[in-house]
C-alpha positions in Angstrom: -28.0 -108.9 148.2 -30.0 -110.4 145.4 -28.9 -109.1 142.0 -32.1 -110.0 140.1 -34.9 -107.6 139.4 -38.6 -108.5 139.4 -40.3 -109.2 136.1 -42.4 -106.0 136.3 -39.3 -103.9 137.0 -37.5 -105.4 134.0 -40.5 -104.8 131.8 -40.7 -101.2 132.9 -37.0 -100.8 132.4 -37.2 -102.1 128.9 -40.0 -99.8 128.0 -38.1 -96.8 129.4 -35.0 -97.9 127.6 -36.9 -98.0 124.3 -38.4 -94.6 124.9 -35.0 -93.1 125.7 -33.6 -94.6 122.5 -36.4 -93.1 120.5 -36.0 -89.7 122.1 -32.2 -89.8 121.4 -32.9 -90.7 117.8 -35.3 -87.8 117.5 -32.7 -85.4 119.0 -30.1 -86.7 116.5 -32.4 -86.0 113.5 -33.2 -82.3 114.4 -31.5 -79.9 112.1 -29.8 -77.0 113.9 -29.4 -73.6 112.0 -25.7 -73.0 111.1 -25.6 -69.3 112.1 -27.2 -67.1 114.6 -27.9 -64.4 112.0 -31.0 -66.4 110.8 -32.6 -66.2 114.3 -34.9 -63.4 115.2 -35.0 -61.9 118.7 -38.5 -63.5 119.1 -37.2 -67.0 118.3 -35.2 -66.9 121.5 -38.5 -66.6 123.5 -40.2 -69.5 121.8 -39.8 -72.8 123.7 -37.3 -75.0 121.9 -38.3 -78.5 120.7 -34.7 -79.6 121.4 -35.0 -78.5 125.0 -38.3 -80.3 125.3 -36.8 -83.5 123.9 -33.8 -83.2 126.2 -36.1 -82.8 129.2 -38.1 -85.8 128.2 -34.9 -87.8 127.7 -33.6 -86.8 131.1 -36.9 -87.7 132.8 -36.9 -91.1 131.1 -33.4 -91.9 132.1 -34.1 -90.8 135.7 -37.2 -93.0 135.7 -35.1 -95.9 134.5 -32.6 -95.4 137.3 -35.3 -95.1 139.9 -36.9 -98.3 138.5 -33.5 -100.1 139.0 -33.1 -98.7 142.5 -36.6 -99.6 143.6 -36.5 -103.0 142.0 -33.2 -103.8 143.6 -34.3 -102.5 147.0 -37.6 -104.4 147.0 -35.8 -107.7 146.1 -33.2 -107.1 148.9 -36.0 -106.8 151.4 -37.2 -110.3 150.8 
């Protein structure tokens, strides 16, 4: 099996890695309220920006894994 990835797969992987790093930094910078007493009952129904960032981070990491898998499988077919 060839262990090298194509140039386009490596470029895509680098872009996804940078995006994941940026999303992780954004998550780390979000201030979370200390107590639940500050939250109203309506606040629970509003979509959380933390959950949205986590979803974006998960999708980005999965895309990176798929890029590695597809890049490796296409190079092993040659």
